[in-house]
C-alpha positions as CSV (number, residue, x, y, z in Angstrom):
1,M,19.5,42.5,13.2
2,W,16.8,43.5,10.7
3,R,19.3,44.7,8.1
4,I,21.3,41.5,8.3
5,V,18.6,38.8,8.3
6,R,17.2,38.2,4.8
7,P,13.5,38.2,4.2
8,S,12.0,34.9,5.5
9,G,15.4,34.2,7.2
10,S,15.8,33.0,10.7
11,L,17.2,35.0,13.7
12,V,18.5,32.9,16.6
13,L,19.5,34.9,19.7
14,G,20.5,34.0,23.2
15,T,20.4,36.0,26.4
16,P,20.2,35.2,30.1
17,G,16.5,34.5,30.9
18,Y,16.0,37.0,33.7
19,G,12.4,35.9,34.2
20,R,13.7,32.6,35.7
21,W,14.4,32.6,39.4
22,L,17.5,30.3,38.9
23,C,19.1,32.8,36.6
24,R,18.7,35.6,39.0
25,V,20.1,33.5,41.9
26,L,23.1,32.4,39.8
27,K,23.9,35.9,38.8
28,R,23.9,37.0,42.4
29,I,26.2,34.2,43.4
30,Y,28.5,34.9,40.4
31,G,28.6,38.6,41.2
32,K,29.7,37.8,44.8
33,A,32.2,35.1,43.9
34,L,33.8,37.2,41.1
35,P,33.3,40.9,41.8
36,G,34.1,43.0,38.8
37,A,33.3,40.2,36.4
38,Y,30.8,40.6,33.5
39,V,27.7,40.0,35.6
40,H,26.7,43.7,35.5
41,E,27.3,44.2,31.8
42,H,23.8,43.1,30.7
43,I,22.2,46.5,30.5
44,T,18.8,45.2,29.5
45,R,17.6,42.1,31.3
46,Y,14.9,40.5,29.3
47,T,12.2,38.1,30.4
48,R,10.7,35.8,27.8
49,D,7.6,38.0,27.3
50,E,9.6,41.2,27.0
51,L,12.0,39.8,24.4
52,A,9.2,38.2,22.4
53,G,7.2,41.5,22.5
54,R,10.2,43.5,21.2
55,L,10.8,41.0,18.4
56,R,7.2,41.0,17.4
57,A,7.1,44.8,17.5
58,A,10.0,44.8,15.1
59,G,8.1,42.5,12.8
60,Y,9.5,39.1,13.6
61,E,7.5,35.9,14.1
62,I,8.5,33.9,17.1
63,L,9.1,30.3,16.2
64,D,10.5,28.8,19.3
65,C,12.0,29.6,22.7
66,Q,14.1,27.1,24.7
67,Y,16.3,27.3,27.8
68,V,19.8,25.9,28.2
69,R,20.2,24.7,31.8
70,F,17.0,26.5,32.8
71,C,18.7,30.0,32.5
72,E,20.1,30.8,29.0
73,M,17.1,31.8,26.8
74,I,17.5,30.9,23.1
75,V,14.8,32.4,20.8
76,K,14.3,31.5,17.2
77,A,12.3,34.0,15.1
78,R,11.6,34.5,11.4
79,K,11.7,37.7,9.5
80,P,8.7,38.2,7.2
81,L,8.9,38.9,3.5
82,T,8.1,42.6,4.0
83,S,10.7,45.2,3.0
84,G,11.3,47.0,6.3
85,P,10.8,46.7,10.1
86,R,7.7,47.9,11.7
87,R,7.9,51.1,13.7
88,A,6.0,51.8,16.8
């Protein structure tokens, strides 16, 4: 993501919001209703704080975070004018 987003550009990313109880319940129901479906393909299950922390550690500024239907987390972040990502 760092390589593709231009300096001062925006990054918009969406992922299931696993910090929300409704998301966890819906994923369980979905997994039982459709065994073998994609429900287990999300290897890293981010909460809002975890994703924001990773983006900040990479050097992004979090501008906004909204939820679609209380479950899908959409984060908007801005890449600074610096030349490279921060390394921890």
